[in-house]
N, C-alpha and C positions, 0 to 999 in steps of 0.2 A: 174739642181741641183745635187750635189754629196752628198750622205748620207753614213756615216760610221755606220754600225750596230755592236753593241757589246753585247755579251752574256757572262757574267762573272760567272764562277763557283768558288768553293772554292780554286782550284789550277789551274785554266785554264781561258783562254779568247778565245772565238770563235769570229771571225770578218769577215765582208764583206764590201767592198766599192762598192757602186752601183752608176751608172750614171742614174738618175731617168727619164731623158727625154726618154730614150730607155729601161730603167730597165735592163741595161746590168751590169753584175758583172765584175768589173774591176780587182779585186783581192779578195782573201779570204784565210782564214787560221785558225790555232789553235796554241795558246801558251799553252804548257802543262807542268805539274809538276812544277808550280811556287812555289818557296820556298822549293823545294825538289831536291835531287840529280838527275841529268839526265834531267834537264829542257831543252826544245828546242822549236823551232818554225817550224811548217810545213806551208809553204807559197805557195799559188798557184796563178799563173798569166797566163791567157789564159789556155793552156793545159799543161803548165810546172809546175813541182812540185819541191820545194826547201826545204831541211831540214837544219836548222841552229841550231847547238848545242851551247848553251850559258847559262851561269849562270844567272838566273833571280830570284831575291830575293823576289819581291812583285809585285802587280798588276800594280803599277805605272811604274816600270821598264819594265814590260811586254808590256804595252801599248806604252811606249816610243819606244821600239824596233819595234813594229808594225808600228808606224808612221814613223820611220826612214826607214823601208823597203819600205813603199809606196812612199817615195821621193828619195831613194838612186839610185845611178847610175846603179847598177846591177839589181835591182828589180822594179824600180819605175814605177808607173802608173799615177802619178801626179807630177807636177813640184814643187809645194809648198803646205804646209798645209793650205794655204789660200783658196785653191780650195775646201776644205771640208766645206760644207754649214750647215750641221747639223749632230748630232750624235743621233742615236736611240738605246736605251738600253732595253733589255729584263729584266723585273722585274717579279718575280714569283708571289708574293702576294701583292695585293692592298687592300685587305679587302673590306669593304663597302665604304671606303673613296674614292676610285678611280674607277669610273664606266666607264671611258674612258682614253685615253692616255693624258699625261700632259707635258707641258714644265717644266722642273725641276728647281726649285729655292730652297732657303734654307728651306722654310716652307714645300714644298712637299718632299724634301730629308729627313727632320726630320720625317715626317709622314711615309715614306718608312722604315726608320730605326725602327720606333715604331712597324711596322708590323712584325718585325723579330721573335716575339714570336709565330706567326702563321706559319712561314716558316724558322725555325732556320738554315736549311742547305743551303738555297738559298738566302734569302734577304740580309744577311750580305755580301755575295759574290757579289751580284748585286750592293750593295752600294759601295763596294771597287772599282768596275769598273767605276761607275758614278763619284766618287770623283777623280779618276785618270784622267778621261777624262776632268773633269772641271778644274783640275790643268794644264793639258798639252794643252788644247784648250779652254782657258778662255773666248774667245769672240765668241765661237761657240754655238748656241742653243743646249741644251741637252733635249732629250725627253724620258720619261718613257712609255713603252708599257707593259701592265700588262697581265699576263696569265689568271688572274681571271676576267678581266673587261668584256670580251665578255659574261660571264655568269651572269652578274649583271641584265640582263633582265628576269631572272627566276622569276616566280610568287612565292609568299610565300608558296603556297602549295607544291612547288618543293624544296625550300631551307630550310624550317624549319624542325627541328627534334622534335619528340614527347617527349621532356623532359621538365621539368619546364621552363616556359617562361622567368622566371627571369634570367636564365643562358644565354639566347640569349641577353637580355637587358644588363646584367652585363659584359659578356665575349665575346659577338658576336659569340657564338657557332651556326653555321649554315653550310649549304652546300655552298661552294665557287666554287668548280670546278677548273680544271686546263687544260693545253693544249689549252686554249681559242684561242690563236693566230692561232694555227693550225686548229682548228675546224672552225674558221671564214674564213680562207683562202680557205680550201678545199670545204666548202659549197658554197661559192661564185663562186669558179672556176667551180664546178660541174654545177651550173646554167648557167654559161657562155658557157660551152661545149655543154649543151643541148639547148642553145638558148632560155631559159625561164627566166621569172622574178622570182627572188628568193622569192619575197613577196607572190607568189602564191603556193609555194612548201612546202611540209613536207619532211624534209631530216634527215636521221640518219647518222651521221659521226662516223666512227670507226677508231680511232687513236690507232693502236695496234702495240706494239713493246715491248721492255723490260719494259718500263712504258706504261700504256695503259688506255684509257678512251673512252667512247662513249657519244655522245651528241645528243639530240633531238633538231633540228633546225627548228622552225616553223615560216614560213613567214619571214625568214631572221634573226630571233632572237633566242638566246639560250632559250629553254623551260625547259630543264632538262639535267643533266649530271651525269656520274657515280661516279667520284671522289667527295669527300665531304669536310669536315672541313679540312682535310689533303689529300694528294695524296694516302693514304693507302686504302681508301674505293673503292669499285667497283669491277672491273675485277680482275681475277687472272693475275699476272704479273711475271716478271723475278724472283724477290726476294720478292715481296710484296704479302701478302695473299689475298688482296681484302676483300670482305664481309665475316665477321664471326659473330657468336654470341658473343656479348660483354662480356658475363659472362666467356668466355674462358680466358680472361685476368686475372681475379682474381683467377680462378681455377689453371692456370699454375703458377701464382705467389705463391700460397699456396703450391701446390704439388712439385714444383721444387725449392722452396726457393729463388724466384726471386723478384725483385721490379717490379712495374707496368712499369716503364721506360725500364727495361731490357726486359720485355715481348714484349713491343711495338717495341723494337730494333729487336727482333727475327721476328716479323711479317713484319717488313720493309726490313730486310736484309738477312734472312735465310729461308724465306717461298716461296710462289708462286711455279712456276715450279721447282725452285732450291730445295725447300723443298720436293716436291712430289717425285722428282728423287733422293732423299737422297744425295744431294750435287753434282750430276753428272754435271749439267750445268744450268745456268740461261739464256742461249742463245737459242732461239727457233730454230735456224738453226741446232744446235747440236741435239736438242731433236727431231726435225722432221726427220732428217736423221736416227737416231737410231730407231724411231718409224716405219719408212718405212722398216727398216731392220728386224723388228719383235720383237724389245725389248719391253716387256710388260709394264715395269715401264714408259718408255718414251711415249709409246702409251697412257697410262692412263693420263699422264700429258698433252699431246696434246689434248686428248678428253675433259678433264676438262677445259682447256684453251678455246677451241672452244665452249663448252657448255655455259660457262658463258657469252661469247660474244653474242651468239644467244639468250640467256635468256634476256639480256638487250635490244637487238634489238626488241624482241617481246614486252617487257614492254613499250618501247618508241613508238612502233607502236600503242599500246593501248592508251598510254597517249595522243598522238596527234590525236587519232581517225582516224588513217590511216598513210600510208607512200607512198611517190611518188618515192623517191630516197634513195639508200643506197650507201655510199661511204666508200671504204677501203683506208687507208693511213698509213704512218709511216713504220718502218722497216719491220714488218711482213706483214702488209696490202699491202705494195707496192711490196714485193718480194717473197711472198709465194703463188703460185697458188694452192698448196695442201690445205692450210688452208682456203683460200677463197672458193674453191670448196666445201670442206667438210662442212663448216658453212652453205652455201646456200642450198646444196642438202640434208643434214641431217635434217635441222631445219626450213628452210624458204619457203618450197614449198607451205605451207598453205596460204602464202601471195601472191602466184602466181609468185614467183621468179623462173626464168629459166635461167640457166647459159650456155653460149656457151663455151664448154671446149676448143675448139681451140683458141678462142679469149682470154681466160683466161690464156693460156700457155705463160706467159711472166713475166718479172720483171722490175719494175722501170719506167713504162711509164704511160701516161694518156690514158685511154681507157675505153670504155663501154664494159663490159663483159657479159651482159645479152643478151638474144635473142630478136628479134624484137617483139615477142608476149608476153614477160614477163610483168606481170602487174606492177612490180616495176622495175625501171631502176637501174642497179647496175654498179658502176664505180670504177675504181682505179684512184686516183688523188695523185701524189706525193706531199707531203706537202712542203711548202716553207715559214717557219716562218720568215726568214730573210727578204724576200721580203715584207711580210705583215707588219713587223716592219718599214721597209724603207718607205712604202706607207703611213702608219699612221704618220710617222715623217714628211714626205714631206707635207702632207695635213695640219698638225697642224702648222708647221712653216710658210707655205705659207699663211694660214689664219691669223696668227698673224702679218705678215709683211704688 
């Protein structure tokens, strides 16, 4: 079975075509700057990279270009579009309606569109990608895989906020959590690497990058997670504040003459390490380099970033009454030995965590980085959300056939 995975953003389409018998990536790429001057496609086949400059007005045009590339003489990996057996779409928000992946029909597509008020930056773009794929591949099953669905196993003690219950009933205000596809993949992969049944493990997965979240995965299911009603809650991120006193919103609105929406915009786009460093950078690579050179502001930003991660790890160890495995993943988690080491050595020794500095000195690989006598096993597992989406798509389509 061949599965095309699509992740549509507001002006982009990420894609991968996978042969699921071997889980081999046949081709992958990115259509960027859709509807903007300078649009192009970055296409990869095997180890070769191609950059195609082309005017792309909308998502349907972008996806059509991708399908043409997959079958064209110069770049093709399949002879015909008939070889595509299913399309798996990343959908950011499924609300309470979608607790698992679904084959998309008109009813489910309408429901995804209705969730747009919960994810106004993401769901409308996801819907554009789905509609484009349905138009161009009308006889191919389309599957929606939701970032929020993995977290639908959280107990109500984890997902409810202590606000009037009527707001949950009326508006469904609750913790939803995000990065679910990543947390699901790396927790399962960690269990596989260790040769253990995930249903016997208490795992804390740290998806840390520009966007960041932590999940408590108990016996294979999400028990709690740091992002909440929106992706703003939780860790300090590239430009997001993470947890703050909610009264700050009204205080800043009053003192700065801003609307609540404008304050939330600041918390989403001008805060986090970007805000702490006074606009120097939202990229942890820049901040880490400067911190190691002795820059005090960047050192402070890195310290706050690491502290909040460690604080959540400690909270989730308590929430699950223990932890067996800690996993680092995503841009920073996979590629920053310094951040991994500092989090573990500054804050987690009370859990019996011991890091092997030599083993930890690498980027972007699967590896156990704790010592044999560490009471908690610490791993780095590169995330692979596209593969997880393809697997769920294959499973769902195979079951329905």
